[in-house]
C-alpha positions in Angstrom: 35.5 13.1 -16.2 34.5 14.8 -12.9 32.0 13.1 -10.7 29.0 15.3 -10.3 27.5 13.3 -7.5 26.5 15.8 -4.8 27.7 15.1 -1.3 25.2 15.1 1.5 27.0 17.9 3.4 27.4 20.4 0.6 31.1 20.7 1.4 34.0 20.9 -1.0 37.3 19.1 -0.3 39.9 19.6 0.9 38.9 20.5 4.4 41.2 22.6 6.6 41.5 23.5 10.2 41.8 27.1 11.4 42.6 28.0 15.0 41.1 31.2 16.3 41.5 32.9 19.7 38.6 31.0 21.3 37.6 28.4 18.7 38.9 25.9 16.2 37.0 25.6 13.0 36.8 23.1 10.2 36.4 24.8 6.8 36.0 23.5 3.3 37.7 24.8 0.1 34.9 27.2 -0.5 35.3 28.9 2.9 32.2 27.3 4.3 32.4 26.4 8.0 31.7 22.8 8.7 32.2 22.9 12.5 33.3 25.1 15.4 35.0 23.7 18.5 35.1 26.2 21.3 38.2 26.3 23.3 39.7 28.0 26.4 43.3 28.3 27.2 43.3 28.2 31.1 42.1 25.2 33.1 40.0 27.4 35.3 38.3 29.0 32.3 37.8 25.5 30.7 36.0 24.4 33.9 33.9 27.6 34.0 32.9 27.6 30.4 32.9 23.8 29.8 35.2 24.2 26.9 38.2 22.1 25.8 41.8 23.1 25.7 43.3 24.4 22.5 45.1 21.1 21.9 41.9 19.1 22.5 40.1 21.4 20.1 42.6 20.8 17.3 42.4 17.0 17.9 38.6 17.2 17.8 38.8 19.2 14.6 41.1 16.6 13.0 38.6 13.8 13.9 35.7 15.8 12.5 37.6 16.7 9.3 38.7 13.1 8.7 35.1 11.8 9.3 33.7 14.3 6.9 36.4 13.7 4.3 35.7 10.0 4.5 32.0 10.5 4.2 32.3 12.9 1.3 34.8 10.7 -0.6 32.5 7.7 0.1 29.4 9.5 -1.3 31.1 10.2 -4.6 32.5 6.7 -5.3 
């Protein structure tokens, strides 16, 4: 029997990470965006825009996705 307990974020698992040209986003299975992390490829651009590198953006997205997954899984148990 499926658990009908709504999660507090309104997101559907599994979450996935999508890298764009100037952002990394965390999306749910219903294509809703849970988070954007804005990135810049060059160090000078990172300093000017106060954005993180693409690798740091992906790592941040992984942390966000894991935290949301744990919270959603915990809310339905």
